[in-house]
PLY file of the C-alpha trace (Angstrom):
ply
format ascii 1.0
element vertex 88
property float x
property float y
property float z
element edge 87
property int vertex1
property int vertex2
end_header
94.49 98.22 99.57
96.85 98.03 96.63
96.37 100.86 94.11
96.50 100.12 90.38
98.27 103.20 88.98
96.79 102.45 85.53
93.36 103.32 86.93
94.46 106.74 88.20
96.45 107.82 85.13
94.28 110.88 84.54
94.71 112.34 88.05
97.68 113.27 90.16
97.63 111.87 93.68
100.30 111.85 96.33
100.78 108.44 97.97
99.78 109.94 101.34
96.31 110.66 99.84
95.70 106.95 99.25
94.50 106.45 102.84
91.96 109.29 102.89
88.26 108.43 102.86
87.70 110.67 99.85
90.34 108.91 97.79
89.09 105.47 98.82
85.54 106.32 97.76
86.75 107.70 94.45
89.11 104.78 93.81
86.54 102.10 94.65
84.10 103.73 92.24
86.85 103.76 89.60
87.60 100.08 90.19
83.93 99.14 89.92
83.48 101.09 86.69
86.81 100.61 84.93
88.76 97.95 86.80
89.32 94.27 86.27
88.53 91.32 88.50
92.11 91.57 89.75
91.48 95.17 90.84
88.27 94.11 92.59
90.17 91.38 94.43
92.86 93.89 95.47
90.24 96.24 96.90
88.38 93.36 98.53
84.69 92.64 98.84
84.59 93.81 102.46
85.88 97.23 101.42
83.41 97.44 98.55
80.57 96.51 100.91
81.69 99.09 103.44
81.92 101.99 100.99
79.13 101.12 98.52
76.49 103.38 100.12
78.86 106.36 99.90
80.05 106.14 96.29
78.54 107.34 93.05
78.14 104.66 90.39
76.25 104.20 87.14
72.84 102.70 87.88
73.48 99.24 86.38
76.72 98.81 88.31
75.11 99.96 91.56
72.13 97.65 91.04
74.44 94.68 90.48
76.44 95.28 93.64
73.34 96.01 95.75
71.80 92.78 94.47
75.00 90.82 95.20
75.28 92.13 98.76
71.56 91.51 99.38
71.78 87.77 98.72
71.29 85.80 101.91
74.67 84.05 101.91
76.60 87.25 101.24
74.58 89.26 103.77
75.53 86.82 106.51
79.19 87.14 105.57
79.29 90.95 105.70
76.54 91.98 108.12
79.08 92.66 110.88
80.76 95.45 108.89
79.83 99.03 109.69
79.14 100.91 106.49
80.51 104.40 105.87
78.15 107.38 105.91
77.31 108.89 102.53
79.10 112.19 103.14
82.86 112.66 103.09
0 1
1 2
2 3
3 4
4 5
5 6
6 7
7 8
8 9
9 10
10 11
11 12
12 13
13 14
14 15
15 16
16 17
17 18
18 19
19 20
20 21
21 22
22 23
23 24
24 25
25 26
26 27
27 28
28 29
29 30
30 31
31 32
32 33
33 34
34 35
35 36
36 37
37 38
38 39
39 40
40 41
41 42
42 43
43 44
44 45
45 46
46 47
47 48
48 49
49 50
50 51
51 52
52 53
53 54
54 55
55 56
56 57
57 58
58 59
59 60
60 61
61 62
62 63
63 64
64 65
65 66
66 67
67 68
68 69
69 70
70 71
71 72
72 73
73 74
74 75
75 76
76 77
77 78
78 79
79 80
80 81
81 82
82 83
83 84
84 85
85 86
86 87
């Protein structure tokens, strides 16, 4: 997953932190709340689907993504992916 440094300007992260589950959850939430379509494409829909249950989002954003992933066509595409547990 490519990291947009403009989205993490207000925090200091070491590049070796980018692969941790905690960072991924935080970064995906940041992308979904403040990112662009380009950032969403860089993260990837599979990654968003995988981590969605474990991230904190504003209600409207969460409802959109839960609706999107509940549509029949999308469910078939991602149902094989194991989703992360809610705790870190």
